[in-house]
Structures are given as C-alpha cells and as structure tokens.
C-alpha positions in Angstrom: 18.9 1.0 1.7 17.4 -0.7 -1.3 15.8 -3.7 0.4 12.1 -3.8 1.0 12.6 -4.7 4.6 14.9 -1.8 5.2 12.5 0.7 3.7 9.6 -0.7 5.7 11.7 -0.5 8.8 12.8 3.1 8.0 9.2 4.3 7.6 8.0 2.6 10.7 11.0 4.0 12.5 10.0 7.5 11.4 6.5 6.9 12.7 7.5 5.5 16.1 10.6 7.5 16.8 8.8 10.7 16.0 5.7 9.9 18.1 7.3 8.2 21.2 8.9 11.5 22.5 5.5 13.3 22.0 4.0 11.0 24.7 6.8 11.9 27.2 6.4 15.6 26.4 2.8 15.3 27.5 1.3 15.5 24.0 -1.5 12.9 24.3 -4.7 12.6 22.4 -7.4 12.3 24.9 -10.2 9.9 24.1 -13.7 11.2 23.8 -16.0 10.0 26.5 -18.7 7.8 24.9 -21.5 10.4 25.0 -19.3 12.9 23.1 -18.1 10.5 20.4 -19.3 11.1 16.8 -21.3 8.2 15.4 -18.7 7.6 12.7 -15.6 8.1 14.8 -13.6 5.0 15.2 -12.3 3.9 18.6 -8.9 5.4 19.6 -7.0 2.2 19.1 -7.9 2.1 15.4 -6.0 5.3 14.5 -2.4 4.0 15.3 -3.2 0.7 13.5 -4.3 2.6 10.4 -1.2 4.8 10.5 1.1 1.8 10.8 -0.6 0.4 7.7 -0.2 3.7 5.8 3.5 4.0 6.7 4.0 0.4 5.5 2.5 1.6 2.2 4.9 4.5 2.1 7.8 2.1 2.8 6.8 0.0 -0.1 6.4 3.0 -2.3 9.8 4.3 -1.3 11.3 0.8 -2.1 9.7 0.8 -5.6 10.9 4.3 -6.3 14.5 3.4 -5.3 14.3 0.4 -7.6 13.8 2.7 -10.6 16.3 5.2 -9.4 13.8 7.9 -8.5 15.8 9.1 -5.6 14.2 12.5 -5.5 10.7 11.0 -5.3 11.9 8.6 -2.6 13.0 11.7 -0.6 9.5 13.2 -1.1 8.1 10.1 0.4 10.2 10.7 3.5 9.0 14.4 3.6 5.4 13.2 3.5 6.1 10.7 6.2 7.6 13.4 8.4 4.6 15.7 7.8 2.3 12.9 8.9 4.4 11.7 11.8 4.8 15.1 13.4 1.0 15.7 13.6 1.0 15.6 17.4 3.5 18.4 17.6 1.7 20.8 15.4 -1.7 20.1 16.9 -1.3 19.2 20.6 2.0 21.1 20.9 0.7 24.3 19.5 -2.5 23.9 21.6 -0.2 23.8 24.7 1.8 26.8 23.6 -1.2 29.0 22.4 -4.3 27.7 24.3 -6.1 27.5 20.9 -8.0 24.2 20.5 -6.0 21.3 19.0 -9.0 20.7 16.8 -8.3 23.9 15.0 -4.7 23.1 14.5 -5.7 19.6 13.5 -7.9 21.0 10.8 -5.0 23.0 9.4 -2.7 20.0 9.9 -5.0 17.7 8.0 -5.2 20.2 5.1 -1.4 20.3 5.1 -1.1 16.5 5.1 -3.7 16.2 2.2 -1.9 18.9 0.2 1.5 17.3 0.6 0.1 13.9 -0.1 -1.6 15.1 -3.3 1.7 16.9 -4.3 3.8 13.7 -3.7 1.1 11.6 -5.5 1.1 14.0 -8.4 4.9 13.9 -8.7 5.0 10.1 -8.5 2.2 9.9 -11.1 4.5 11.6 -13.7 6.7 8.5 -13.3 4.1 5.8 -12.6 0.3 6.1 -12.2 0.3 2.7 -10.4 2.8 3.8 -7.8 0.9 7.0 -7.2 -2.0 5.0 -5.8 0.1 4.2 -2.7 -0.4 7.8 -1.6 -4.1 7.9 -2.1 -5.0 6.0 1.2 -3.3 8.8 3.1 -5.5 11.4 1.4 -8.6 9.3 2.0 -7.8 8.6 5.7 -6.9 12.2 6.4 -10.1 13.4 4.7 -12.0 11.1 6.9 -10.2 12.5 9.9 -11.0 16.0 8.8 -14.7 15.1 8.8 -14.3 13.9 12.4 -12.6 17.2 13.4 -15.3 19.2 11.7 -17.9 17.1 13.6 -16.1 17.7 16.9 -15.9 21.4 16.2 -19.6 21.5 15.5 -20.3 19.6 18.8 -18.2 22.1 20.7 -20.3 25.0 19.4 -23.6 23.4 20.7 
C-alpha cells in the first residue's frame, strides 16, 4: 500500500467506515438551535468537511512515511486516525451508557486527541520536521473544538 491514492483511500475509509455505523447505532450529534449557538461555532456541515481534509493530510503523511521506510510511524498515523474517528463512540456512546453529558466526554476526548496528535507529531519530528507539520492541523482544529465545548458547558451552567 505504497501509492498515494491507496493511502488517501485508506484514511478516508477509516473515517467513513468508523462513523457510518455510529449513525445507525443512534449516535448522532444534534445541531444547536440558532439561539444556543456560540458566536464562533461553525455550522454543523463544516465539521465533517474539516475532518475529511484532516484525514487526507494524514493519508499524505502516511504515504510519505512509507516512502522513507518509517513503517512504525506510519502505524502511529493509523492509531491517531482511529482515535480521531472513534470520537462519536467515546462521547455520544458513553453519554448513552452513563447519562453524563457528551460535552464532558467530548472535553476528555479532545484532550486525548490533542495528546495523541502531539505524541505522533513529536515522533515524526525526530525523522522530519516538515512531515510533522501535517499533524499540527489536527491539534489546532481539536483545540478550537475544545473551546467550543468549554463555551457550551459554560452556557449550560447559566
């Protein structure tokens, strides 16, 4: 699986094949009604578009790592992708099981994603600083999403 196309397809496959069953299991992110939306919160349709782009970056990163025989790091990219793609299960799924707000699990999940992304980025940077930059957008987007969750938690308290 050393072609760019195959790696892009693999990462998009992880994203879609992980998230499609979540919908049928009833794990759906409900959109905020307009009056409850934070001023900086993007519309719901933006989020999947961003994640598709981020997974394409991971696919390219994996391709580049395989070109230089960094198989272990390429496997770490898959691990990062799985942590990102299973978000609905450890937020909405745990909310269904425990009754605790998905926002609280989301906060923990975002911290997990950021830590794993920083770890993968750090490991890749030992090999190539330029390649490690492909992980940074995940950290930035997830940090932004964390600010949204913190804002929503604050709105819930009011």
